[in-house]
Structures are given as structure tokens and as C-alpha cells.
N, C-alpha and C positions, 0 to 999 in steps of 0.2 A: 504495500500499501505506498502510495508516495503523498496523499496528502490527509488532512486530519477528517476533511467532508467525503471522504472516499470518490470524490467526483474523477480522479485520473487511476484508475487501477494498475496501472503498468508500471513499476520503478524502473527509472532511466540511469542509466551507468555515471556515477558521479552524484546521484540527487542528495546523498547524506552530506555531501561536502559542501553542496550548495546550500542547503538548508542550514548547516552550521555558517557559511560565509552572511548569508542573510540573518542567523540568529545574532551575530557579532555586531551588525550593521544595525540591527535594533536595540541592541544592549548598550550601544555607544551612541546612539539617538536620545536614549533615554537620559544624556548627561549635557545634551544640547539644549542651545537657546531657539525659542518660537523656530524663524524661519528655517534656519539652519536643522533644527530637529524633523521638523514638516519634509525637506527636502530630503533628506536621509530615509526616511520614512517610506516617502514615495519611490525612492530608487529600489528599496527593498520590497516593496508593493509590486514593483513592474517586474523586477526578478521572478518573483515568485509566480504572477500570473503568465509569465513565458513559460515557466517550467512547467508548468501545470497544463498548459496549452499543448506543450511539446509532449508531454505524458499522453494526453488526450490521443492527438493525433498518432503515435505509437501504438496506441490501444485498439486503433482502428487500422492498423497495418500501414499508414500514412507516413512510415519514418523516412523513407526514402523519397517522397514526393517534392518537389521544388517548395510549396509553401511552408514544409517541415523545415527544410535545408534554410530557409529564409527566418524560418521564426529561432532554431538553433544558433544562428550567426549574431541573430538581435540577443540571446540569450548569454550569448558568449560576449558581447559586448557591455552587457548589462552588468553580467558578472566582474568584468574588469572596473567597470566603474564605480560597484560597490566597492570592491576590494580595494581600490585608490582611496576612496572615500574614507575607509575604514584606516587604513595605514594613515591618511593625512589627522584624522581626529585622533586617533592615538596618540601621533606625533604632537600635535596640538598640547591635547591634554599633558603629554609628559613635559613638555616646555614648562608650561603652567605651575606644574607642581614642581618642578625645578627652580622657577623664577619664586615660588611661595617660599619654598625653602631657604633659598637663600635670602630671602629679606628677613624671615623669621630669625635666621641665624644671627643677621646683622643685627637685629632688634636685640636680641639675647646676648648678642658679645656687647655690645653697646651701655645696654642695662648692668653687665657683669662688671664692665668696666668704671660706672658711675658706682657701683657698690662698693666694689674694692677701694677706691678714690674715698669712698665715705670711712670704710673702715678704718684705712690708714690715719685719715686725717685724726681718727678718735683714738686710736692707739697710738699717736705722736702727741696727743695731748695729754 
């Protein structure tokens, strides 16, 4: 079975990998803001729809038909877009975490230096 709703009964090769990539895209979309989230979810929806369409064609023994080949090419392109989006979103989140870590470290260091100066002045007195 390839879909939750049982509309496409023939599993495609690599379908689990496609679902995994789409799932990762949806997971990353959850951490994005408004239009970026909507865009990422739209890309995932498109990929799932193409996968379901291709599986349906395969179940009707139309896997070698020109329209099935065109759908397969669209699915491949859609997967590339989702994969690139996942990579860039992941990179953006990593950069944001690193920047936050640097700022936190800087604040903590400055605070520690100020506290050390006040301890030294109290100790010298």
C-alpha cells in the first residue's frame, strides 16, 4: 500500500524514500514562518500528489505510457526542489542556532568578566 487512503494500491520503487523526504520537508516546515511554511508545505503536497498519480497509473499498467513518463519526470523535479529546500532550511536553522550560541556565549562572558571585576574590587578592599 502506498497511501494512507488506499487510492494507489501499487507501491512504487523508492516510495518509502519519497515519503521520508516529504516527511522531513513537513517537519522542517513546522519551524518556518508564514509564507515560507506555506511554500514548503505546498512543495510537499505537490510531490505527494505526483507520487500518488504515478502509482495510480502504474496500477492501471500505464507505467510506460508517455503521460506516466512525464509525471515521473515532474516527480523527479519536485523531489529535487523539496530536497534542496530541506537542505537550505536545515542550513539556515543551523546558522541561526550558531549565531544564537555565539551571542549567548558573548553575553555570558561579558557578564562573567563584570562579576569578576566586582569580586576583585571587593577582595581588594
